[in-house]
TORLO-800489 format. One record per residue (C-alpha): y, z negated, x; residue in one letter. Coordinates in steps of 0.05 Angstrom, whole numbers, padded with zeros to 5 digits, always signed. Layout:
% TORLO-800489
YZXA
...
***
This chain:
% TORLO-800489
+01538+02916+01691M
+01515+02885+01626I
+01499+02930+01568K
+01494+02912+01496Q
+01438+02961+01479T
+01407+02983+01544S
+01402+02965+01617V
+01433+02992+01680G
+01438+03067+01692I
+01393+03079+01633R
+01453+03072+01587A
+01481+03136+01615L
+01429+03177+01578V
+01471+03225+01538A
+01415+03240+01490G
+01400+03167+01481T
+01354+03141+01426F
+01393+03109+01370C
+01356+03045+01352A
+01405+03028+01297A
+01388+03092+01261A
+01313+03079+01252L
+01294+03095+01181G
+01232+03076+01142L
+01197+03106+01082A
+01197+03052+01029A
+01228+02986+01014C
+01216+02930+00964G
+01268+02898+00921G
+01233+02831+00911G
+01175+02808+00867S
+01209+02829+00803S
+01225+02901+00822A
+01180+02951+00856S
+01216+03010+00889P
+01184+03063+00845V
+01146+03065+00781A
+01106+03128+00787S
+01107+03141+00713S
+01183+03145+00717A
+01184+03201+00768V
+01213+03263+00737S
+01198+03335+00755A
+01242+03361+00811P
+01301+03405+00793V
+01327+03454+00844K
+01396+03436+00866L
+01457+03481+00868T
+01486+03476+00938Y
+01558+03484+00959P
+01578+03554+00978A
+01570+03569+01052A
+01593+03640+01067P
+01553+03678+01119R
+01594+03713+01171S
+01573+03774+01211D
+01577+03736+01277Q
+01525+03763+01326V
+01516+03744+01399D
+01482+03783+01454D
+01434+03740+01495Y
+01408+03781+01553H
+01401+03843+01510G
+01375+03808+01447E
+01422+03805+01387K
+01422+03737+01353V
+01459+03724+01288A
+01500+03660+01280D
+01527+03667+01208P
+01551+03595+01203Y
+01592+03594+01267R
+01653+03576+01226W
+01623+03507+01214L
+01634+03492+01288E
+01708+03486+01272D
+01699+03417+01242V
+01774+03408+01230D
+01786+03473+01192S
+01804+03470+01118A
+01742+03511+01101Q
+01695+03463+01138T
+01728+03402+01109K
+01720+03430+01038A
+01647+03444+01052W
+01636+03374+01080V
+01669+03343+01018E
+01626+03384+00971A
+01562+03368+01010E
+01577+03294+01009N
+01592+03296+00935K
+01524+03328+00922L
+01486+03282+00970T
+01517+03216+00950Y
+01512+03235+00877G
+01437+03249+00886Y
+01424+03184+00924L
+01464+03140+00877E
+01423+03164+00817K
+01358+03139+00848I
+01345+03078+00805P
+01310+03038+00860Q
+01367+03044+00910R
+01402+02979+00889A
+01338+02938+00896A
+01324+02971+00963I
+01393+02954+00989K
+01386+02882+00964E
+01320+02873+01000R
+01345+02904+01064L
+01405+02859+01064T
+01360+02797+01059R
+01314+02822+01114L
+01373+02839+01159W
+01402+02769+01152N
+01371+02735+01212F
+01402+02707+01276E
+01399+02754+01336R
+01412+02735+01408Y
+01423+02778+01470G
+01394+02762+01538V
+01438+02711+01574P
+01474+02726+01639V
+01495+02672+01688K
+01559+02678+01729R
+01600+02624+01762G
+01557+02569+01732G
+01570+02594+01661K
+01523+02629+01613Y
+01544+02690+01573F
+01506+02719+01515Y
+01515+02756+01449T
+01497+02729+01380R
+01499+02759+01311N
+01492+02708+01254D
+01454+02760+01213G
+01503+02802+01174L
+01562+02805+01221Q
+01582+02878+01233N
+01582+02868+01308Q
+01551+02817+01355A
+01598+02765+01383V
+01601+02748+01457L
+01596+02673+01473Y
+01604+02632+01536V
+01573+02563+01550A
+01574+02515+01608D
+01499+02501+01601T
+01443+02531+01560L
+01442+02469+01516D
+01518+02464+01508A
+01555+02486+01446Q
+01579+02557+01462P
+01649+02581+01447R
+01670+02650+01424V
+01695+02692+01482L
+01703+02758+01446L
+01692+02775+01373D
+01696+02851+01361P
+01694+02838+01286N
+01767+02817+01289T
+01791+02882+01321L
+01784+02931+01263L
+01778+02916+01189A
+01720+02964+01178D
+01678+02933+01234G
+01673+02997+01275T
+01701+02967+01339A
+01639+02956+01382A
+01629+02919+01447L
+01593+02972+01487V
+01593+02940+01556G
+01614+02876+01590W
+01612+02844+01658E
+01636+02775+01681P
+01664+02768+01751S
+01619+02732+01800E
+01661+02668+01797D
+01658+02668+01720G
+01733+02670+01712K
+01745+02741+01686L
+01709+02787+01638L
+01714+02863+01640A
+01694+02893+01573Y
+01692+02960+01539G
+01707+02974+01466I
+01689+03038+01428A
+01716+03053+01359E
+01686+03090+01300A
+01623+03108+01337G
+01656+03150+01391S
+01630+03150+01462D
+01701+03141+01487W
+01714+03070+01511E
+01775+03029+01528I
+01764+02976+01581W
+01804+02911+01585R
+01801+02846+01624V
+01799+02777+01592R
+01814+02710+01623D
+01751+02669+01607I
+01786+02601+01608A
+01841+02620+01559T
+01806+02674+01520G
+01867+02718+01527K
+01870+02790+01552D
+01908+02810+01614R
+01953+02872+01609P
+01901+02918+01641D
+01876+02976+01599E
+01831+03032+01624L
+01824+03094+01580K
+01781+03157+01578W
+01719+03121+01602V
+01649+03138+01577K
+01583+03102+01584W
+01608+03034+01607A
+01617+03049+01681A
+01659+02991+01708A
+01647+02935+01759T
+01689+02881+01794F
+01699+02879+01869N
+01678+02816+01905K
+01741+02775+01896D
+01754+02802+01826A
+01822+02829+01846S
+01804+02896+01816G
+01753+02941+01782I
+01717+03003+01803Y
+01704+03051+01745Y
+01695+03124+01728S
+01734+03165+01678R
+01750+03235+01654Y
+01818+03268+01650D
+01853+03257+01584E
+01832+03312+01534P
+01880+03349+01489K
+01897+03309+01427A
+01861+03357+01380D
+01798+03361+01424E
+01782+03288+01436V
+01716+03289+01398L
+01691+03359+01416R
+01718+03380+01484S
+01668+03389+01541V
+01667+03330+01589N
+01674+03356+01660Y
+01704+03331+01726F
+01687+03257+01725N
+01723+03215+01778K
+01714+03145+01807T
+01776+03100+01813Y
+01796+03031+01836F
+01841+02993+01789H
+01880+02935+01818K
+01888+02882+01765L
+01959+02879+01739G
+01975+02951+01755D
+01982+03006+01703P
+01925+03056+01701Q
+01971+03110+01729T
+01972+03074+01796K
+01895+03071+01803D
+01868+03094+01869Q
+01822+03155+01868L
+01759+03136+01906I
+01714+03197+01897Y
+01711+03263+01862Q
+01677+03330+01874K
+01727+03382+01852A
+01678+03439+01862E
+01624+03404+01821Q
+01650+03398+01750K
+01584+03370+01723E
+01577+03312+01772W
+01585+03245+01739T
+01591+03178+01775F
+01574+03105+01763T
+01602+03055+01813P
+01564+02991+01831I
+01590+02937+01879V
+01534+02904+01918T
+01523+02830+01907E
+01548+02813+01977D
+01612+02852+01961G
+01608+02894+02023R
+01589+02962+01994Y
+01608+03006+01936L
+01547+03045+01914V
+01561+03108+01874I
+01505+03133+01829F
+01514+03208+01818N
+01480+03249+01765W
+01493+03321+01747A
+01457+03334+01683G
+01385+03320+01668G
+01408+03251+01649V
+01365+03197+01680Y
+01322+03250+01712G
+01348+03260+01782T
+01409+03233+01818N
+01443+03225+01885Q
+01469+03162+01920I
+01534+03154+01959M
+01565+03091+01987Y
+01629+03064+02017R
+01635+03005+02066D
+01688+02961+02033L
+01694+02917+02095S
+01729+02974+02131K
+01798+02996+02105P
+01799+03068+02082N
+01726+03078+02100A
+01699+03145+02077P
+01648+03155+02022V
+01582+03169+02056V
+01529+03214+02025E
+01465+03174+02032L
+01413+03208+01988I
+01428+03279+01967M
+01392+03338+01936G
+01378+03315+01865F
+01303+03315+01882D
+01284+03250+01847S
+01308+03187+01812R
+01340+03134+01856Y
+01358+03069+01820D
+01395+03020+01863Y
+01361+02952+01861I
+01398+02910+01913G
+01409+02902+01987N
+01400+02855+02046D
+01456+02874+02094G
+01446+02947+02111T
+01377+02949+02080R
+01381+02980+02011F
+01325+02980+01959W
+01314+03037+01910F
+01265+03052+01854L
+01244+03124+01860T
+01190+03174+01840E
+01197+03213+01905L
+01125+03220+01930G
+01103+03174+01874A
+01105+03203+01804P
+01094+03134+01772R
+01147+03101+01815G
+01153+03059+01878R
+01205+03016+01913V
+01232+03041+01980V
+01277+03009+02032E
+01331+03052+02063V
+01368+03024+02123D
+01440+03050+02128L
+01434+03045+02204A
+01376+03095+02204K
+01378+03131+02137P
+01334+03190+02154A
+01278+03198+02102R
+01226+03193+02155A
+01250+03122+02167K
+01244+03099+02095W
+01195+03042+02083Q
+01153+03033+02020T
+01161+02961+01996V
+01124+02965+01929I
+01075+03023+01928P
+01058+03066+01869E
+01010+03035+01820A
+00966+03061+01764S
+01019+03044+01712D
+01090+03072+01708A
+01142+03029+01743L
+01200+03030+01695E
+01252+02980+01723E
+01260+02933+01782V
+01311+02879+01795S
+01319+02827+01850V
+01329+02755+01828V
+01318+02691+01867G
+01296+02731+01928D
+01239+02764+01890R
+01231+02832+01859F
+01217+02830+01785V
+01184+02895+01763A
+01168+02920+01693T
+01111+02969+01684Y
+01086+03009+01625L
+01012+03006+01609H
+00998+03056+01553D
+01071+03048+01530A
+01070+02971+01529A
+01105+02926+01579T
+01073+02889+01637Q
+01114+02847+01686V
+01101+02829+01759K
+01143+02796+01813S
+01138+02806+01888F
+01166+02777+01952A
+01220+02819+01984L
+01169+02849+02032D
+01125+02870+01973G
+01074+02815+01983S
+01054+02756+01939S
+01048+02793+01873P
+01051+02748+01811R
+01038+02773+01740E
+01074+02746+01679L
+01026+02738+01621K
+01056+02775+01561V
+01031+02788+01491P
+00993+02853+01482A
+01027+02915+01453L
+01098+02889+01462S
+01163+02904+01498T
+01199+02858+01548L
+01269+02871+01573A
+01320+02835+01616G
+01302+02802+01683F
+01371+02812+01712H
+01411+02764+01755G
+01432+02749+01826L
+01391+02736+01889R
+01418+02665+01889S
+01394+02651+01817D
+01332+02609+01807A
+01323+02635+01736E
+01330+02699+01697T
+01322+02715+01623F
+01283+02765+01582Y
+01270+02783+01510S
+01203+02796+01477H
+01196+02842+01417V
+01142+02879+01379D
+01136+02911+01310F
+01136+02844+01272V
+01172+02798+01322H
+01246+02810+01335P
+01280+02793+01400G
+01255+02724+01422T
+01292+02703+01485V
+01261+02664+01543Y
+01284+02638+01610S
+01240+02654+01669Y
+01235+02614+01734N
+01225+02665+01788V
+01195+02614+01837D
+01144+02582+01791T
+01133+02639+01743G
+01144+02592+01684E
+01176+02617+01619S
+01214+02572+01570K
+01237+02590+01500L
+01312+02597+01493F
+01323+02627+01423K
+01274+02649+01369E
+01297+02682+01304P
+01275+02658+01236K
+01247+02711+01190L
+01229+02720+01116L
+01160+02746+01134I
+01097+02717+01166N
+01081+02761+01226P
+01008+02740+01221D
+01003+02781+01157D
+01008+02845+01199Y
+00969+02877+01254E
+00984+02930+01307T
+00932+02974+01339K
+00937+03029+01391E
+00897+03093+01384V
+00894+03156+01426F
+00904+03224+01395V
+00880+03290+01424T
+00937+03340+01426S
+00930+03415+01421K
+00916+03425+01496D
+00869+03366+01500G
+00919+03314+01526T
+00908+03243+01502K
+00971+03215+01469V
+00977+03140+01453P
+01001+03119+01384M
+01017+03050+01356F
+00999+03038+01283I
+01025+02976+01246T
+01012+02952+01175G
+00986+02895+01133K
+00920+02865+01153R
+00862+02892+01114G
+00899+02953+01088L
+00850+03000+01054K
+00844+03067+01090L
+00833+03114+01031D
+00886+03166+01046G
+00934+03139+00994N
+00979+03095+01037N
+01051+03117+01049P
+01063+03127+01123A
+01123+03137+01167L
+01123+03167+01236M
+01176+03164+01290Y
+01174+03190+01362A
+01222+03216+01414Y
+01192+03257+01470G
+01246+03272+01520G
+01296+03253+01574F
+01247+03206+01608K
+01258+03155+01553I
+01198+03111+01539S
+01187+03092+01466I
+01154+03024+01465T
+01142+02972+01410P
+01206+02951+01374R
+01228+02912+01313F
+01269+02934+01254S
+01282+02903+01185P
+01266+02973+01158E
+01196+02969+01187F
+01185+02904+01150V
+01213+02931+01085A
+01166+02989+01090F
+01104+02950+01111M
+01110+02893+01062E
+01100+02943+01005K
+01036+02971+01036G
+01065+03023+01082G
+01040+03043+01151I
+01086+03054+01210Y
+01061+03100+01265A
+01096+03112+01332Q
+01064+03161+01381P
+01088+03164+01453S
+01098+03238+01464L
+01103+03276+01529R
+01175+03282+01554G
+01182+03206+01560G
+01164+03162+01619F
+01106+03125+01589E
+01059+03152+01644Y
+01110+03169+01697G
+01147+03231+01719Q
+01089+03279+01707A
+01089+03257+01633W
+01163+03272+01630H
+01157+03340+01662E
+01100+03359+01614A
+01151+03355+01557G
+01213+03388+01586M
+01240+03458+01598L
+01185+03510+01587A
+01137+03454+01568N
+01178+03428+01509K
+01129+03457+01458Q
+01079+03404+01482N
+01124+03351+01450V
+01121+03385+01383F
+01046+03396+01389D
+01035+03322+01406D
+01073+03299+01344F
+01037+03348+01298A
+00969+03326+01326A
+00987+03252+01315A
+01006+03267+01243A
+00942+03305+01231Q
+00903+03247+01261W
+00932+03199+01210L
+00911+03246+01154V
+00842+03259+01182D
+00829+03185+01190N
+00851+03168+01119K
+00912+03128+01137Y
+00953+03173+01092T
+00957+03243+01065R
+01009+03296+01075K
+01044+03283+01009E
+01054+03210+01029K
+01075+03222+01100L
+01149+03216+01119A
+01177+03231+01188V
+01244+03216+01219R
+01280+03225+01284G
+01350+03221+01315A
+01385+03258+01371S
+01331+03291+01415N
+01283+03265+01363S
+01326+03300+01311G
+01309+03364+01348L
+01236+03343+01340L
+01246+03338+01265M
+01279+03406+01263G
+01219+03435+01300A
+01171+03401+01252M
+01208+03431+01192L
+01208+03501+01220T
+01138+03500+01253Q
+01099+03459+01202H
+01138+03458+01136P
+01075+03442+01096D
+01055+03379+01134M
+01106+03330+01108W
+01123+03292+01045G
+01194+03282+01069A
+01235+03292+01132V
+01296+03254+01158L
+01335+03291+01213C
+01390+03248+01243Q
+01445+03271+01291V
+01398+03324+01316G
+01405+03375+01372V
+01390+03436+01329L
+01425+03496+01358D
+01388+03505+01424M
+01428+03567+01443L
+01497+03534+01441R
+01487+03459+01453F
+01517+03465+01523Q
+01585+03485+01496H
+01602+03417+01465F
+01621+03349+01494T
+01565+03325+01541I
+01515+03378+01520G
+01518+03414+01586W
+01483+03353+01617A
+01421+03367+01577W
+01408+03435+01609A
+01361+03407+01663P
+01319+03378+01606E
+01321+03436+01558Y
+01343+03496+01598G
+01403+03539+01581S
+01410+03602+01540S
+01455+03627+01596D
+01391+03640+01636K
+01345+03696+01613P
+01280+03658+01625E
+01305+03594+01591D
+01331+03634+01532F
+01261+03657+01515K
+01232+03588+01503W
+01296+03561+01472L
+01298+03618+01422R
+01225+03608+01407A
+01234+03536+01381Y
+01308+03527+01366S
+01307+03497+01296P
+01371+03533+01273L
+01343+03601+01294H
+01274+03591+01263N
+01295+03574+01192V
+01261+03628+01150K
+01288+03648+01081P
+01236+03644+01027G
+01200+03584+01057T
+01182+03524+01015V
+01211+03466+01055Y
+01195+03392+01041P
+01248+03343+01017P
+01297+03339+01075T
+01356+03293+01089L
+01401+03311+01148I
+01451+03258+01171T
+01509+03259+01220T
+01575+03225+01234G
+01644+03255+01236D
+01658+03219+01302H
+01594+03240+01337D
+01621+03264+01405D
+01552+03263+01437R
+01513+03311+01392V
+01568+03352+01360F
+01563+03348+01284P
+01567+03424+01281G
+01492+03424+01297H
+01476+03388+01232S
+01527+03427+01192F
+01499+03495+01211K
+01426+03473+01204F
+01439+03444+01134A
+01473+03508+01111A
+01416+03550+01138A
+01362+03506+01106M
+01396+03505+01039Q
+01403+03581+01040N
+01330+03589+01059A
+01298+03538+01012Q
+01250+03573+00964A
+01222+03509+00934G
+01252+03457+00889E
+01254+03400+00939A
+01324+03377+00959P
+01356+03395+01025V
+01415+03348+01033L
+01464+03329+01087I
+01498+03261+01091R
+01562+03262+01132I
+01588+03193+01147E
+01660+03178+01164T
+01682+03135+01223R
+01614+03135+01254T
+01585+03173+01312G
+01518+03181+01345H
+01497+03111+01327G
+01529+03069+01381Q
+01563+03008+01352G
+01548+03024+01279R
+01569+02963+01238P
+01515+02924+01202T
+01544+02942+01135T
+01539+03016+01151K
+01469+03007+01180Q
+01445+02976+01115I
+01479+03029+01073E
+01447+03085+01114L
+01379+03051+01113A
+01384+03042+01037A
+01400+03115+01028D
+01343+03137+01073Q
+01292+03092+01040L
+01315+03111+00971A
+01308+03185+00990F
+01238+03173+01016F
+01220+03131+00955T
+01238+03188+00908K
+01209+03243+00952A
+01142+03209+00962L
+01136+03182+00891S
+01120+03113+00919L
+01095+03054+00880E
***
């Protein structure tokens, strides 16, 4: 299945990193206008915040009484909450609009954003499919072409679906013969998707419509007569954006039938948390069902069904949730999986359906010194992407694991793609780093030769910038890698503005990436720093486990150590240091505010998981319990209570300038997290620095955010940082 923003099962990550939400600390408005004239910075004035009554709500957690005075803000549709939201937005937008540099910042961002962007092509039925954004289109457009050199035609333009540009193409898959396209659309930032089928020759939709799907889980059968997909039961009308998502089911939809006639393929009625992703093997013989049950890209199970036999049962192949098992491909009954079982940095194993006992499994690609992140099979070779100190390396192997061949790649960069069919002679990938956006190449699997397909044109000269990687010693002595990017020859005197971003969770690796906001920040003398914290997969499963559950504090300590390193080495000083994070990284920002309020010049906390005692009660939050723990368990409650940002806000504390952002359609991290945290922070603030919350309408967790809204959000963030850090 082809994803617009991520690859394969990885897109199921419920706490996914929101690349579109990346925010930077300063932005230039052109040669005639600098973002801030320091002489014009006025003394801060303490704001008057909207009234947020404190209730007497108290919960008993295993004998400990815990107050939750802002519980009423969880009712996001109540008149009281709506009035509070309106008042908060009036205060926040009024504050941001008065920043004199905001107009110049937005103008510069718009210019920097206006460059052509291409997705990685996919070949099916002799046709090539890829996305393209001309620069300022709200959503990328899907094209089809008969050859790579041919003039492509528009196959699907999401920009025509809704006037405000919030209809996003979140997943798409052509049939193997290249005649049909299954595609999913999400509106207003919601995770809910509607899947349809389009005739590729005519460009017209068939009558098929599949609702209540999440995370783009749909795939054609071999003859494209139908689609396998997974869905939830229809929620109540007033609970669409907040109800808990349980009891996922896998169905088969015969094209032309109404959804009500779809055949139920698999469910587990006694396992409400089990969620399924169906995958049809390339030979069309098997339906592989990827099954996760929380933990999200941590551990999973594998079932399969033999489609060559009518009414064949679903067979449980790999059970126990003891490791990750990513399906790669098959040769008859021989199935290949990427797993960390017995290999914390990953290996490829072969499992024969005729003799599936674990003792019979064969290692095809053994564990290496670097973390094995993804593997595909194209042109009868495995293509494997590794992480070496959080940067990509690529190797290919014969199907027996022999004949390794390494692809030469630029240092300190990220490569993604390498998908296709066993019959394909070529595949495609993109290269990106902090100053080079997605440049797309074709790759001949047999010869190892790469050819340029599309290269964006930019307003900057990448040679003016440099990236280095340093290693920071964390509190417990662990070495943590950190990328630092800025202009060449930048003077290290402690006076440079700096921005930090990191993630640290859910096995998600944070590697080099490009953003117009990075450029806007760096072209005015800023430094961008990105440490790779524990909790990700940069060094394999052990690195992940060192930042989850009872070890979560390691993540916060890693980030604080990286920030202190920048100060100690004269890259910046605390007053010039801005930090930002979204989703699980929003939790990181909440922890930095409550654990180290004096370390930051400004903090941006986006769509954060901030109430660690109640996150499991909303939408997909229950799935994060294997990563965080659950307050329902006495032992887990102890560590969650110790760092939960909402519960560690202390009245009388001087907090730094803080901007909290969320979307009213965020059905992944419920906006009540941000509402309650903002109210608590505003009540506790003893200093004069602003604590603001920006609540955007018709947006969600970040998925599918229109370009216009991305630029508006980025301009607000950069304007906030500009004022907070008194930047020149």
